All heavy atoms as an XYZ file, in Angstrom:
732
protein
N       5.911     16.674     -7.143
C       6.587     16.733     -5.947
C       7.660     15.628     -5.964
O       7.308     14.482     -6.296
C       5.606     16.597     -4.839
C       6.279     16.424     -3.450
S       5.146     16.032     -2.096
C       4.728     17.717     -1.673
N       8.789     15.905     -5.487
C       9.878     14.852     -5.405
C       9.686     13.997     -4.209
O       9.005     14.387     -3.198
C      11.329     15.497     -5.409
C      11.675     16.058     -6.787
O      11.198     15.516     -7.741
N      12.491     17.082     -6.839
N      10.376     12.889     -4.205
C      10.482     12.043     -2.992
C      11.422     12.594     -2.020
O      12.184     13.434     -2.306
C      10.820     10.667     -3.488
O      10.769      9.785     -2.436
N      11.339     11.987     -0.824
C      12.217     12.360      0.233
C      13.698     12.062     -0.060
O      14.522     12.766      0.348
C      11.802     11.703      1.589
C      12.516     12.316      2.749
C      11.982     10.241      1.494
C      12.005     11.954      4.067
N      13.884     11.046     -0.848
C      15.288     10.746     -1.150
C      15.508     10.897     -2.749
O      14.599     10.427     -3.419
N      16.489     11.517     -3.119
C      16.780     11.771     -4.580
C      16.762     10.467     -5.352
O      16.392     10.396     -6.429
C      18.065     12.560     -4.788
C      17.905     13.980     -4.310
O      16.846     14.530     -4.214
O      18.995     14.537     -4.125
N      17.307      9.402     -4.629
C      17.475      8.061     -5.277
C      15.956      7.481     -5.576
O      15.834      6.496     -6.452
C      18.255      7.122     -4.413
C      19.689      7.506     -4.366
O      20.176      8.341     -5.166
O      20.318      6.961     -3.417
N      15.018      7.965     -4.875
C      13.665      7.361     -4.957
C      12.808      8.176     -5.941
O      11.687      7.633     -6.303
C      12.946      7.473     -3.566
S      13.954      6.694     -2.346
N      13.304      9.298     -6.596
C      12.435     10.027     -7.471
C      11.910      9.183     -8.720
O      10.750      9.392     -8.933
C      13.182     11.326     -7.962
C      13.221     12.365     -6.834
O      12.393     12.431     -5.941
N      14.223     13.233     -6.910
N      12.765      8.470     -9.328
C      12.383      7.695    -10.446
C      11.310      6.629    -10.043
O      10.301      6.380    -10.747
C      13.592      7.035    -11.096
C      13.242      6.305    -12.458
C      12.457      7.188    -13.465
O      12.862      8.426    -13.644
O      11.609      6.709    -14.238
N      11.481      5.986     -9.024
C      10.554      4.954     -8.322
C       9.259      5.697     -8.121
O       8.167      5.098     -8.387
C      11.092      4.291     -7.140
C      12.268      3.367     -7.292
C      12.893      2.950     -6.053
C      11.919      2.129     -8.146
N       9.238      6.923     -7.583
C       8.037      7.617     -7.290
C       7.283      7.849     -8.584
O       6.079      7.803     -8.727
C       8.282      8.885     -6.541
C       7.091      9.655     -6.216
C       7.418     11.000     -5.437
C       6.252     11.787     -5.044
N       5.142     11.907     -6.013
N       8.058      8.279     -9.582
C       7.393      8.624    -10.849
C       6.740      7.429    -11.495
O       5.589      7.409    -12.038
C       8.393      9.255    -11.865
C       8.808     10.524    -11.595
C       9.943     11.095    -12.611
C      10.469     12.416    -12.115
N      11.626     12.776    -13.076
N       7.479      6.208    -11.389
C       6.828      4.965    -11.846
C       5.627      4.577    -11.061
O       4.619      4.143    -11.723
C       7.953      3.915    -11.851
C       9.058      4.000    -12.825
C      10.197      2.945    -12.550
O       9.922      1.884    -11.940
N      11.348      3.329    -13.032
N       5.756      4.660     -9.785
C       4.533      4.388     -9.041
C       3.314      5.328     -9.250
O       2.200      4.877     -9.443
C       4.795      4.344     -7.508
C       3.519      4.161     -6.698
C       2.937      2.882     -6.654
C       3.122      5.180     -5.940
C       1.711      2.659     -6.004
C       1.780      4.954     -5.358
C       1.169      3.695     -5.222
O       0.073      3.513     -4.645
N       3.638      6.587     -9.356
C       2.567      7.594     -9.622
C       1.859      7.200    -10.984
O       0.688      7.369    -11.079
C       3.051      8.974     -9.597
C       3.402      9.516     -8.220
O       3.082      8.864     -7.205
O       4.111     10.524     -8.200
N       2.666      6.952    -11.932
C       2.202      6.659    -13.283
C       1.324      5.430    -13.191
O       0.222      5.268    -13.777
C       3.312      6.468    -14.304
N       1.798      4.351    -12.507
C       1.011      3.123    -12.387
C      -0.319      3.408    -11.644
O      -1.373      2.958    -12.121
C       1.807      1.994    -11.585
S       0.981      0.553    -11.405
N      -0.186      4.097    -10.530
C      -1.404      4.386     -9.709
C      -2.457      5.300    -10.552
O      -3.634      4.954    -10.589
C      -1.103      5.241     -8.443
C      -2.313      5.569     -7.768
C      -2.882      4.652     -6.805
C      -2.900      6.871     -7.860
C      -3.992      4.983     -6.130
C      -4.076      7.174     -7.146
C      -4.610      6.304     -6.339
N      -1.956      6.238    -11.204
C      -2.911      7.076    -12.007
C      -3.548      6.377    -13.096
O      -4.729      6.475    -13.384
C      -2.209      8.333    -12.617
C      -1.803      9.288    -11.517
O      -2.423      9.380    -10.418
N      -0.703     10.048    -11.844
N      -2.883      5.396    -13.828
C      -3.364      4.524    -14.854
C      -4.395      3.610    -14.220
O      -5.440      3.418    -14.783
C      -2.200      3.798    -15.541
C      -2.849      2.932    -16.677
O      -3.563      3.454    -17.476
N      -2.408      1.771    -16.767
N      -4.058      3.021    -13.094
C      -4.922      2.023    -12.431
C      -6.243      2.743    -12.013
O      -7.419      2.277    -12.271
C      -4.362      1.387    -11.146
C      -5.271      0.767    -10.300
C      -5.808     -0.493    -10.506
C      -5.910      1.273     -9.167
N      -6.774     -0.765     -9.462
C      -6.874      0.236     -8.697
C      -5.878      2.447     -8.454
C      -7.549      0.531     -7.544
C      -6.600      2.662     -7.332
C      -7.442      1.620     -6.873
N      -6.119      3.914    -11.475
C      -7.201      4.725    -10.989
C      -8.170      5.087    -12.101
O      -9.355      4.828    -12.043
C      -6.699      6.005    -10.220
C      -7.790      6.759     -9.543
C      -8.365      6.321     -8.326
C      -8.397      7.855    -10.124
C      -9.409      6.993     -7.722
C      -9.471      8.517     -9.591
C      -9.988      8.110     -8.432
N      -7.605      5.595    -13.196
C      -8.499      6.080    -14.342
C      -8.936      5.017    -15.183
O     -10.129      5.013    -15.635
C      -7.782      7.136    -15.151
O      -6.523      6.610    -15.708
N      -8.153      3.925    -15.428
C      -8.558      2.833    -16.297
C      -9.176      1.651    -15.691
O      -9.870      0.959    -16.397
C      -7.297      2.492    -17.083
C      -6.605      3.511    -17.944
C      -7.552      4.022    -19.144
O      -8.318      3.321    -19.597
O      -7.542      5.305    -19.262
N      -9.094      1.565    -14.400
C      -9.718      0.456    -13.765
C     -10.594      0.781    -12.593
O     -11.748      0.473    -12.547
C      -8.559     -0.512    -13.176
C      -7.695     -1.144    -14.291
C      -6.608     -1.980    -13.768
N      -5.766     -2.525    -14.896
C      -5.043     -3.624    -14.822
N      -4.941     -4.210    -13.617
N      -4.319     -3.910    -15.819
N     -10.064      1.594    -11.602
C     -10.896      1.734    -10.412
C     -12.181      2.505    -10.747
O     -13.266      2.242    -10.404
C     -10.141      2.593     -9.426
C     -10.811      2.981     -8.248
C     -11.035      1.912     -7.285
C     -11.407      4.177     -8.019
C     -11.823      2.286     -6.078
C     -12.119      4.475     -6.856
C     -12.280      3.506     -5.927
N     -12.082      3.521    -11.569
C     -13.216      4.405    -12.056
C     -14.179      3.545    -12.970
O     -15.315      3.987    -13.070
C     -12.752      5.651    -12.750
C     -12.008      6.695    -11.916
C     -11.732      7.894    -12.646
C     -12.887      7.053    -10.684
N     -13.763      2.531    -13.367
C     -14.642      1.612    -14.185
C     -15.105      0.426    -13.293
O     -15.686     -0.505    -13.880
C     -13.899      1.112    -15.437
C     -13.603      2.305    -16.396
C     -12.782      1.819    -17.583
C     -12.475      2.967    -18.338
N     -11.583      2.729    -19.513
N     -14.908      0.438    -11.953
C     -15.477     -0.503    -11.102
C     -14.496     -1.660    -10.655
O     -14.909     -2.468     -9.765
N     -13.317     -1.718    -11.155
C     -12.412     -2.761    -10.785
C     -11.595     -2.279     -9.612
O     -10.846     -1.310     -9.715
C     -11.475     -3.051    -11.945
C     -10.470     -4.273    -11.660
C      -9.570     -4.515    -12.723
O      -9.930     -4.354    -13.883
O      -8.478     -4.955    -12.545
N     -11.697     -2.912     -8.477
C     -11.021     -2.370     -7.242
C      -9.756     -3.198     -6.948
O      -9.143     -2.739     -5.967
C     -11.939     -2.511     -6.021
O     -12.346     -3.816     -5.970
C     -13.232     -1.572     -6.242
N      -9.372     -4.144     -7.596
C      -8.160     -4.795     -7.334
C      -6.968     -3.976     -7.717
O      -6.651     -3.659     -8.843
C      -8.015     -6.104     -8.205
C      -6.776     -6.917     -8.063
O      -5.969     -6.606     -7.237
O      -6.546     -7.895     -8.855
N      -6.290     -3.579     -6.597
C      -5.256     -2.615     -6.829
C      -3.786     -3.270     -6.741
O      -2.806     -2.591     -6.624
C      -5.275     -1.433     -5.725
C      -5.168     -1.962     -4.325
O      -5.233     -3.229     -4.159
O      -4.957     -1.187     -3.323
N      -3.825     -4.621     -6.902
C      -2.497     -5.289     -6.806
C      -1.531     -5.020     -8.010
O      -0.410     -5.299     -7.860
C      -2.791     -6.751     -6.718
O      -3.398     -7.266     -7.854
N      -2.031     -4.396     -9.093
C      -1.116     -4.201    -10.213
C       0.002     -3.390     -9.861
O       1.101     -3.487    -10.430
C      -2.010     -3.618    -11.422
C      -2.583     -2.219    -11.117
C      -1.185     -3.639    -12.693
N      -0.137     -2.400     -9.048
C       1.000     -1.470     -8.637
C       1.729     -1.872     -7.345
O       2.630     -1.283     -6.923
C       0.477     -0.053     -8.488
S      -0.362      0.573     -9.954
N       1.265     -3.058     -6.724
C       1.928     -3.432     -5.583
C       3.394     -3.728     -5.640
O       4.125     -3.245     -4.716
C       1.160     -4.695     -5.019
N       3.926     -4.277     -6.626
C       5.385     -4.568     -6.709
C       6.226     -3.184     -6.688
O       7.238     -3.190     -5.930
C       5.557     -5.331     -7.940
C       4.241     -6.017     -8.182
C       3.204     -5.051     -7.701
N       5.700     -2.194     -7.519
C       6.610     -1.082     -7.597
C       6.276     -0.253     -6.265
O       7.324      0.420     -5.790
C       6.194     -0.195     -8.855
C       7.204      1.006     -8.963
C       4.794      0.269     -8.733
C       8.635      0.578     -9.256
N       5.159     -0.317     -5.676
C       4.891      0.397     -4.404
C       5.867     -0.121     -3.340
O       6.369      0.595     -2.600
C       3.448      0.261     -3.967
C       3.209      0.835     -2.586
C       3.159      2.198     -2.569
C       3.103      0.016     -1.531
C       2.898      2.778     -1.154
C       2.860      0.572     -0.208
C       2.761      1.979     -0.054
N       6.023     -1.485     -3.304
C       6.870     -2.076     -2.261
C       8.338     -1.544     -2.440
O       9.043     -1.255     -1.466
C       6.841     -3.635     -2.124
C       5.390     -3.975     -1.666
C       5.534     -5.562     -1.316
C       4.102     -5.999     -0.848
N       3.737     -5.453      0.363
N       8.840     -1.508     -3.651
C      10.219     -1.056     -3.952
C      10.329      0.382     -3.543
O      11.271      0.754     -2.902
C      10.618     -1.481     -5.309
C      11.864     -0.825     -5.742
C      10.602     -2.923     -5.742
N       9.382      1.136     -3.872
C       9.438      2.594     -3.676
C       9.425      2.762     -2.163
O      10.085      3.584     -1.525
C       8.186      3.291     -4.349
C       8.061      4.698     -3.955
C       9.122      5.666     -4.099
C       6.856      5.233     -3.450
C       9.028      6.985     -3.650
C       6.733      6.624     -3.038
C       7.818      7.436     -3.225
O       7.738      8.758     -2.861
N       8.478      1.986     -1.375
C       8.417      2.150      0.080
C       9.700      1.885      0.669
O      10.119      2.621      1.570
C       7.350      1.210      0.556
C       7.013      1.390      2.046
C       5.897      0.301      2.508
O       5.936     -0.757      2.094
N       5.060      0.905      3.324
N      10.400      0.884      0.309
C      11.685      0.462      0.856
C      12.703      1.618      0.607
O      13.498      1.830      1.453
C      12.196     -0.835      0.379
C      11.373     -2.053      0.834
C      11.441     -2.080      2.399
O      12.556     -1.898      3.012
O      10.316     -2.326      2.986
N      12.695      2.151     -0.607
C      13.591      3.234     -0.858
C      13.371      4.422      0.028
O      14.303      5.057      0.592
C      13.385      3.749     -2.403
S      14.612      4.884     -2.965
N      12.108      4.862      0.249
C      11.738      5.856      1.187
C      12.193      5.555      2.558
O      12.762      6.411      3.299
C      10.219      6.253      1.005
C       9.794      7.145      2.147
C       9.903      6.743     -0.224
N      11.964      4.424      3.088
C      12.373      3.961      4.440
C      13.900      4.127      4.492
O      14.407      4.691      5.566
C      12.017      2.503      4.723
C      10.499      2.391      4.911
C      10.204      0.924      5.259
C       8.669      0.649      5.471
N       8.412     -0.704      5.831
N      14.596      3.685      3.449
C      16.063      3.834      3.553
C      16.559      5.274      3.577
O      17.398      5.766      4.377
C      16.674      3.048      2.310
C      18.199      3.000      2.275
C      18.794      2.189      1.113
N      18.238      2.542     -0.149
C      17.367      1.770     -0.802
N      16.894      0.689     -0.381
N      16.817      2.153     -2.075
N      15.886      6.102      2.757
C      16.174      7.420      2.716
C      15.982      8.162      4.130
O      16.711      8.988      4.574
C      15.420      8.260      1.561
N      14.802      7.768      4.765
C      14.485      8.334      6.069
C      15.599      7.957      7.044
O      15.968      8.750      7.892
C      13.042      7.915      6.424
C      12.069      8.551      5.643
S      10.380      8.081      6.136
C      10.233      8.771      7.655
N      16.092      6.640      7.021
C      17.067      6.139      7.992
C      18.380      6.988      7.778
O      18.933      7.433      8.740
C      17.290      4.680      7.833
C      16.191      3.815      8.426
C      16.606      2.367      8.520
N      16.868      1.833      7.142
C      15.955      1.196      6.372
N      14.653      1.112      6.840
N      16.260      0.626      5.243
N      18.734      7.130      6.522
C      19.925      7.929      6.226
C      19.900      9.378      6.627
O      20.856      9.891      7.067
C      20.211      7.842      4.669
C      20.563      6.496      4.177
C      20.611      6.348      2.688
O      20.290      7.338      1.966
O      20.994      5.257      2.180
N      18.699      9.976      6.695
C      18.413     11.311      7.096
C      18.135     11.434      8.563
O      17.713     12.470      9.066
C      17.424     12.017      6.187
C      17.841     12.125      4.851
C      16.809     12.757      3.916
O      16.079     13.598      4.357
N      16.740     12.358      2.654
N      18.061     10.263      9.209
C      17.859     10.177     10.729
C      16.417     10.713     11.019
O      16.221     11.361     12.025
C      18.875     10.916     11.511
C      20.369     10.605     11.091
C      21.021      9.876     12.186
C      22.481      9.620     11.983
N      22.822      8.669     11.025
N      15.448     10.360     10.111
C      14.173     10.738     10.310
C      13.466      9.390     10.813
O      13.461      8.478     10.302
C      13.449     11.117      9.035
C      14.035     12.453      8.446
C      11.925     11.373      9.268
C      13.573     12.882      7.083
N      12.822      9.597     12.067
C      12.256      8.348     12.678
C      10.724      8.677     12.839
O      10.382      9.483     13.607
C      12.888      8.232     14.083
C      14.313      7.698     13.956
C      14.852      7.375     15.351
O      14.173      6.875     16.214
O      16.039      7.681     15.534
N       9.990      7.914     12.044
C       8.500      8.049     12.209
C       8.022      6.565     12.367
O       8.206      5.723     11.576
C       7.876      8.595     11.052
C       8.227     10.058     10.726
C       7.546     10.474      9.426
C       7.629     10.963     11.874
N       7.406      6.267     13.536
C       6.956      4.889     13.752
C       6.056      4.410     12.749
O       6.021      3.299     12.304
C       6.459      4.737     15.193
C       7.445      4.885     16.285
C       6.832      4.766     17.637
N       7.782      5.046     18.647
C       8.263      4.175     19.402
N       7.786      2.950     19.463
N       9.093      4.328     20.292
N       5.138      5.343     12.288
C       4.103      4.841     11.296
C       4.669      4.446      9.967
O       4.050      3.726      9.331
C       2.941      5.945     11.166
C       3.532      7.275     10.631
C       3.821      8.221     11.849
O       3.911      7.843     13.029
O       3.860      9.462     11.675
N       5.870      4.878      9.685
C       6.480      4.467      8.408
C       6.928      2.966      8.513
O       7.052      2.323      7.473
C       7.689      5.380      7.939
C       8.051      5.178      6.506
C       8.869      5.038      8.855
C       7.006      5.612      5.512
N       7.042      2.504      9.679
C       7.399      1.049      9.818
C       6.244      0.048      9.612
O       6.349     -1.035      9.447
C       7.993      0.749     11.241
C       9.353      1.524     11.394
C      10.404      1.108     10.394
O      10.569     -0.084     10.049
O      11.167      1.982     10.007
N       5.027      0.768      9.586
C       3.906     -0.051      9.281
C       3.831     -0.511      7.867
O       4.146      0.280      6.902
C       2.564      0.710      9.509
O       2.606      1.180     10.870
C       1.429     -0.100      9.313
N       3.706     -1.889      7.611
C       3.624     -2.311      6.240
C       2.248     -2.053      5.725
O       1.190     -2.668      6.225
C       3.963     -3.797      6.140
C       5.489     -4.029      6.235
O       6.126     -3.095      5.774
O       5.861     -5.058      6.740
N       2.008     -1.214      4.779
C       0.765     -0.902      4.191
C       0.440     -1.988      3.142
O       1.397     -2.275      2.299
C       0.588      0.554      3.717
C       0.737      1.545      4.820
C       1.898      2.106      5.109
C      -0.448      1.782      5.549
C       2.007      2.991      6.170
C      -0.302      2.720      6.600
C       0.851      3.241      6.860
O       0.959      4.149      8.034
N      -0.748     -2.452      3.124
C      -1.056     -3.458      2.160
C      -2.043     -2.951      1.076
O      -2.625     -1.960      1.325
C      -1.676     -4.744      2.769
O      -2.895     -4.259      3.438
C      -0.790     -5.476      3.805
N      -2.126     -3.558      0.017
C      -3.146     -3.245     -0.965
C      -4.503     -3.739     -0.561
O      -4.464     -4.599      0.315
C      -2.820     -3.727     -2.396
O      -2.754     -5.252     -2.215
C      -1.408     -3.375     -2.904
N      -5.518     -3.291     -1.108
C      -6.828     -3.693     -0.743
C      -7.003     -5.200     -1.003
O      -7.634     -5.988     -0.129
C      -7.872     -2.980     -1.572
N      -6.463     -5.751     -2.077
C      -6.556     -7.229     -2.284
C      -5.787     -8.061     -1.309
O      -6.322     -9.070     -0.825
C      -6.108     -7.474     -3.676
O      -4.715     -7.043     -3.881
N      -4.672     -7.530     -0.708
C      -3.900     -8.262      0.250
C      -4.707     -8.223      1.573
O      -4.737     -9.123      2.347
C      -2.499     -7.565      0.395
C      -1.553     -7.910     -0.683
C      -0.277     -7.089     -0.504
O      -0.364     -5.906      0.047
O       0.736     -7.663     -0.871
N      -5.299     -7.081      1.836
C      -6.152     -6.972      3.100
C      -7.298     -7.900      2.990
O      -7.498     -8.520      3.988
C      -6.601     -5.464      3.196
C      -7.617     -5.288      4.417
C      -6.994     -5.066      5.573
C      -8.894     -5.137      4.278
C      -7.682     -4.952      6.810
C      -9.682     -5.002      5.439
C      -9.070     -4.867      6.703
N      -8.002     -7.953      1.856
C      -9.152     -8.846      1.708
C      -8.690    -10.278      1.998
O      -9.379    -11.065      2.720
C      -9.765     -8.739      0.328
C     -10.407     -7.412      0.206
O     -10.785     -6.673      1.217
O     -10.737     -6.967     -1.001
N      -7.642    -10.713      1.430
C      -7.168    -12.142      1.541
C      -6.736    -12.382      2.925
O      -6.937    -13.429      3.433
C      -6.136    -12.453      0.527
O      -4.936    -11.728      0.680
N      -6.103    -11.459      3.645
C      -5.645    -11.609      4.981
C      -6.826    -11.691      5.959
O      -6.762    -12.372      6.956
C      -4.710    -10.461      5.447
C      -3.389    -10.498      4.832
O      -3.029    -11.631      4.324
N      -2.744     -9.424      4.771
N      -7.897    -11.020      5.614
C      -9.090    -11.022      6.504
C     -10.251    -12.011      6.081
O     -11.251    -12.009      6.718
C      -9.621     -9.582      6.469
C      -8.901     -8.670      7.371
O      -8.307     -9.087      8.386
N      -8.715     -7.441      6.938
N      -9.939    -12.782      5.013
C     -11.023    -13.744      4.603
C     -11.347    -14.795      5.653
O     -12.390    -15.276      5.854
C     -10.588    -14.380      3.246
O      -9.396    -15.219      3.501
N     -10.328    -15.069      6.561
C     -10.580    -16.068      7.606
C     -11.296    -15.484      8.911
O     -11.966    -16.201      9.522
C      -9.265    -16.727      8.012
N     -11.201    -14.165      8.948
C     -11.724    -13.621     10.084
C     -13.087    -12.773      9.781
O     -13.723    -12.386     10.601
C     -10.756    -12.535     10.740
O     -10.433    -11.566      9.764
C      -9.528    -13.220     11.293
N     -13.253    -12.520      8.461
C     -14.477    -11.739      8.111
C     -14.098    -10.259      8.262
O     -13.071     -9.845      8.796
N     -15.065     -9.358      7.825
C     -14.793     -7.944      7.905
C     -14.814     -7.402      9.272
O     -14.200     -6.310      9.466
C     -15.845     -7.159      6.950
O     -17.140     -7.431      7.593
N     -15.249     -8.066     10.302
C     -15.287     -7.526     11.628
C     -13.973     -7.777     12.308
O     -13.667     -7.171     13.355
C     -16.455     -8.119     12.412
O     -16.185     -9.546     12.586
N     -13.125     -8.590     11.610
C     -11.868     -8.884     12.363
C     -11.961    -10.135     13.318
O     -11.067    -10.490     14.013
N     -13.267    -10.611     13.484
C     -13.525    -11.744     14.333
C     -13.649    -12.938     13.416
O     -14.016    -12.905     12.313
C     -14.751    -11.552     15.119
C     -14.714    -10.280     16.072
C     -16.112    -10.205     16.743
C     -16.159     -8.900     17.446
N     -17.394     -8.111     17.236
N     -13.357    -14.121     14.078
C     -13.479    -15.337     13.258
C     -14.877    -15.506     12.723
O     -15.868    -15.166     13.473
C     -13.084    -16.486     14.218
C     -12.247    -15.830     15.177
C     -12.811    -14.437     15.342
N     -14.998    -15.944     11.488
C     -16.379    -16.104     10.854
C     -17.091    -17.194     11.621
O     -16.552    -18.178     12.110
C     -16.356    -16.522      9.478
C     -15.832    -15.254      8.549
C     -15.706    -15.701      7.109
O     -15.802    -16.821      6.728
N     -15.665    -14.708      6.285
N     -18.462    -16.931     11.896
C     -19.226    -17.909     12.574
C     -19.336    -17.517     13.976
O     -20.161    -18.134     14.724
N     -18.446    -16.672     14.544
C     -18.629    -16.219     15.884
C     -19.763    -15.198     16.037
O     -20.042    -14.474     15.136
C     -17.344    -15.692     16.428
O     -17.100    -14.347     15.848
N     -20.484    -15.395     17.133
C     -21.612    -14.404     17.279
C     -21.255    -13.526     18.534
O     -20.837    -13.964     19.606
C     -22.847    -15.182     17.605
C     -23.300    -15.941     16.334
C     -24.578    -16.714     16.565
O     -25.198    -16.596     17.662
N     -24.994    -17.525     15.518
N     -21.540    -12.205     18.370
C     -21.332    -11.275     19.395
C     -22.662    -10.785     19.852
O     -23.406    -10.220     19.060
C     -20.375    -10.192     18.869
C     -20.148     -9.098     19.990
N     -19.463     -9.374     20.998
C     -20.698     -7.815     20.112
C     -19.282     -8.224     21.798
N     -20.109     -7.313     21.272
N     -23.098    -10.944     21.093
C     -24.269    -10.364     21.616
C     -23.861     -9.054     22.384
O     -23.066     -9.078     23.271
C     -24.955    -11.397     22.469
C     -25.386    -12.678     21.818
C     -26.068    -13.576     22.665
C     -26.490    -14.852     21.854
N     -27.197    -15.827     22.677
N     -24.668     -8.155     22.134
C     -24.444     -6.760     22.795
C     -25.292     -6.728     24.097
O     -26.333     -7.243     24.168
C     -24.755     -5.691     21.900
O     -24.053     -5.696     20.703
């Protein structure tokens, strides 16, 4: 499947190849760090956003910056998995 923008097709192929390699060679063997493909994903994501703007396609959810699992983990290390600061206690 091609990308939304013709200019993004090569980036999509590169990201797909990176993801497929990571998934089969790392993830399925227990390594969940997906940061290896993050740089090409960010470039591809920006290309898609640009193509959508050029085609006057407005989707609010595309403006969300999606992070890799490793980025999510490091961003939430101070708050814990619940999203609350660690050490806080919630009584129901």
